[in-house]
N, C-alpha and C positions, 0 to 999 in steps of 0.2 A: 471070863478072863478078868483078873483084878487090874483095874486101870492104874493103880499105884505102881505096878510093875513097870509101866512105861516110864514113869518119872524116876524111879529109884534103880532100875536095872538097864533099860534100853537107852534112855536119853543121855545119861552121863558119858558113856563112851563116844557117842555121836558128837556131843558138844565138845568134849575134851580133844578129840582128834581134829576138829575144826580149828581149834587154837594151836594145837601141837604141830599141825601141818601147814600153818600159816607162813606164807612167803613174806617175811617181815620187812625186807628191803623195799619191796613194792608197796606193801601195806602202809608203812609209815611215810613213804614218799607221797601217797595220795590220801593221807589221814584226814585232811580237811573235807574233801568230798565224801569220804566214807562216813565220817561222823555226822555230816549234814544229812545224808540219806538215812543213816541208821537211826538217829534220834528224832530229828524233825520230820523225816519222811514217815517213820513208823507212826508218829503222833498224828500227822495229817491223814494218813490212810485209816488209822483206827477211828478217829473222831468223825471223819467224813463218812466212812462206811456206817458207823454207828448212828450218825445223824440221819442218813438216808434210810436206814432200816427202821429207825424210830418213826420217820414220816410215813413209811409204808404201813407200819403197825397201826398208827393212828387212823389211817384210812380204811383199815380192815377190822370188822367187828369180831371176827372169829379167831384172829391171831393171838396166841397165848403169851407172846413175849412181853416182858415188862421193860421199862426204860433201862434198868440195869442189864437185862439180858441183851438188849440191842447193842450197848457199848461193850459188853463182854465179848459178843460176837465180833465187833469191830476190832477189839484188841487181839483176839486169837487169830483172826484171819489176816492180820497185818504181818504175821510171821512168814517171811519168804523162804523158799528152799530150792534154789536154782541148781541143784546137783546135776540134773541132766544137761542144762545149758553149759555149766562149767566143764563137764566132760567133753562136750563138743568143742568148746573153746580150746581145751587142751589138745585135742586131736588135730584141730585145724591150725594150731599155732597162732591164735588170735593175740593181738597186741597185749602186752603184759599190763599196761595201765588199765585197759578195759576189764581184763580178768580180775585184777586186784580190787577194782571198785565194786564189781558184782559180788566177788567172794567176800570182801571185807564187810560190805553192807549186810550180807546174809548172816555172817558170823555174829556181828553185834546186834543186828535186828532181832534175831531169835531171843537174845538175852533181854533186850528192851521190851519185846512183846510179852514175855513171860512175867516180868516185873509189873508191867502195865496191867496185865490181866489180873494179877494179884491185887493191885491197888483198886481197880474198878470193882472187884468183887466185894469190897468193903461196903459199897453203897447198897444197902438192903432196907428199903422203906418199911418192910414188914417187921424189921428188927429195930425200928426207930432211927435208922441211919439214912435219913433223907438227903437229897442232893441240895447242898447249900454252898454259897461261895466260900465260906469258912472251911467246910469239909473238902472242897476241891483243892484249896491251898494246902490243907493238911495232907491230903493224898499225894500232892506233888512233892511235898517235903519228905513224906515217907518213901516215895519212889526214889528220890535222889539219895536218901539215906541208905536204903536197901541196896541200891545199885553200887554206890561208892563203897559201902561196907563189904559187899560181896567181892568187889574188885580187889580191895585191900586184902581180904582173907585169902583169896586164891593166889594173888601175887606173893603174899607172905609165905604160904605153904611151898610155893615153887622155889623161892629163894632159900628157905630152910632146907629143902631137899638138896639144893645145889651145894650148900655148905656141908651137909652130911656126906654126900658122895665124894666131895673133893678131899675131905680130911679123914675119911675112913679107909680101911683096907678091904672093903667089900668088893672092889673091882677084881680081886683075885678069885671071886666066885660069881661068874657072870649070870648063872641061873638065879641065885639068890638076889643079886643086884637088880635084875629085871623085875623080880617079884616085889621087892621093896619099892621100886619106882612106881609100880602099879598101885601099891597100897598108899603111897604118898598122894598119888593123883586122886584116888577115890576118897581119901580122907578130906581133901579140900571140899568135895561135895557134901560130905557128912558134917563138916564143921560149919559150912554155910547154912545148912538146914538146921543144925543144932543151935546156932546162935540166932535163929529167927530171921536169917537173911535169905538169899536165893542161892541154893546149891548149884543151880545151872550156871549162873553168872560166875560164881566162885570157881567152878571147875574149868570154865572157859578161859579165865585169866590165869589159872594155874597152868593150863596147857601152854599158853603164850609165854608165861614166865619160865616154865621148865624147858621149852624149846630154846630159849635164849640163854638161860643160866645153867640149867642142869645137864642138858644134852651134851655139851662139850666135856663135862667131867666124867661121863660114863665110859666104860671100856668099849672097844669096837664091837664086841659080841653083843653087849647090852644095847648099844645104839641100834643095831640091826634088828634085834629081837623085839624091843619095845615098839619100834616103828611098825614092823610087820604085824605084831600082835594087835595093836590098836587099829591098824588099817583093816585087819581081818574082822575084828569085833564090830567096827563101824560099818563095814560092808554087810555083815550078817544082821545087825540090828536094823539098819535102814531097809534091807530087803524084807525082813520080817514085818516091819511096820507097814510097808506098802502092800504086802500080801494080806495082812490083817485088814487093811483098808478095803481091799477088794472083797474079802469075805463078809464085811459088814455093810455093804452097799444097800442091801434090801432089808436090813434088820429093823431100822427105826422109822419113825413117822416121816412121810414124804409130803411136800407141798410144792408142786411143780411151779406155780406162780411165784412163790417166795424164793425158791431156788434160782429161778431165772433172773429175778430182780436182784438177788444178792450177788450173783455172778457179774451182772452189769455194774453194780456199785463197786465191786472189787476192781474191775478193769478200769472204770472211770477214775476212781480215787488214785490208782497207781499212775495213771496218765497225768493227772493234776499234780501229784507229788513230784514226778520226774521233771515235768516242765517248769514248775515253780522253783524247785531246788537247784536245777541245772542253771537256770537264769541267775539265781542267787550266787551259786558257786562261781560262775563265769565272771561275775562282777569283781571278784577278788583275785582273778588270774590275769597276770600282765602279758605273758607270752600267748599269742594266738594259737600256737600249736598245742598248748596245754589246756585250752578250753574244751568243754564237753560239747562236741559237735551234735548236729541234728541226728546224724546217723547213729551216734553213740546213745543219744537219748532214746531213739527208737528201739535199740536193742536192750537198753536198761528197762524200758517198759515191757518188752517181750520176755525179759528174764524174771519177771515177777511171779514165778511159779509158787504154789503153795504145796506144803508137804508134811513131813513128820511132826514138826512142832505144832502146827495148827491142829492136826488130828489128835495129838496127845493132849492138848489143852481141851479140845472139844469132848473127848471121851472120858475125861477125868471125873465128870459128874453128869450123869444122865438120868437123874431121878424124876425130873419133871418132864411134861410133854414139850415144853419150850426148849429144854436142854437137848431132848432127843431130836427135835426139829433142827436145832443148831448143828448137831452132829451130822445128820444126814445131808444137810446143806454143805457142810465142810467137806464131807466125803466127795460129793459131786464136784465141788470147786477144785479139790486136789486132783481128782482124776482128769477133769477137763483141761486144767492148766498144764498138767504133766504131759498128757497125750497130744493136745492140740498145739500148745506153745513149745513144749520141750521137743516134740517130734518134728517140728518145722524150723528149729533154730538155724540149722545149716542153710536152709533155703532163704531165711530172713537175712542172714549175714551176707549171702551172695546178692540179694536184692538191694541191700543198703550199701553194698560195696565195701564191706569191712573185711580186712585180711589180718 
C-alpha cells in the first residue's frame, strides 16, 4: 500500500471536515486556551517525548534510532486525535467550552505536528545538516513561514470560492455547484503542496474559511449535499485508517521495552503539558468560572488519544529499521490510547463529576 495515498487521498478530507464542521462561535470564544494547547502544548509534548526517547536510546547499545529519529517520533506522536472522546462528549451533552477546547486543540494540533515533523526531518547529520543553534532558529523561521503561508493560502482559496458562488448563477445547478465546491476545497491542498507549503494546513483553514464565507452563499441543496458528502468521506477515511492500523500491528519490528517506555513518555508529557499550560491560561482569566478546573484538566489529559495523523506520519517512510520500529510503536500507542482511554471516557467524566 503506497503511503503517499494517506497524505494525498485520505488525510485531506479528514482535515477539511474538521475545519468545515468547526463550531466557530465556541472555538473563537476559547481561542486563547486552544492556541496555547495547540502550539505550545504540541511543542512541549514533541520535545519532551523526543528528549526522553533520546535519553533511552543513549542508554541502549542496540537501539537504531538517531537523534533526528527521536525528535521525529516526538513530533509525530504529539498529534492528538480525540475522535472517540468527542463522540462521547456529544452524546452526553458535555459543556460546550470543554468540547470546544478539546476539539479546537486537536484540529490545530494536527496541523502544527505535521509542519513540525517536516521541520525536524531537515536535520540529517549524514547529509551535513547537523543540529546547531543557527539551524534551530532557521527551522523555527521555516516552521512559522510554512504555517502562516499555508494558512493564508487556504483562507484565500476559501474567500475566492465565496466570491465565485455569490456572483455566479451556478446555484441553479445544485449538483454542479456541489462538485465545484469540492474542487475548490481540494485545490487548496494542491496549491499548498505546489507552493512548497503544507497542503494539510492549507485545506484545514480553507475548510474554516468556506464554512464562514462560502457556506451561506450556497443553495440549500448544495449545503446539505456538501456537508453530507464530506461527513461520509471523513467517516470512511477514518475507519479505513483505523482498520489499516489493525492489519499492520504485527508487520514491523517490535521492541517491547521501547514501546512501553514510549507509551510512558507520551502519557507523562501530556500530563506536564496540560498542567503547565492550564496554569498559564488560568493566570489570564479574570472570572473564576472561566478558569480551567482540575476536573477539566484531568479530562484534557485523558483526551490525549493518538490516531490517524500520527499513524500517517509514521508510515510515510519505513525504509530503515529505526523507522519501522517507530511505526510499530506508534501503532501500539494508537491502539492502547483509543481502547483504554477512549473506551473509558464516560466513566472518567462521571468520576470527575463533569456533566
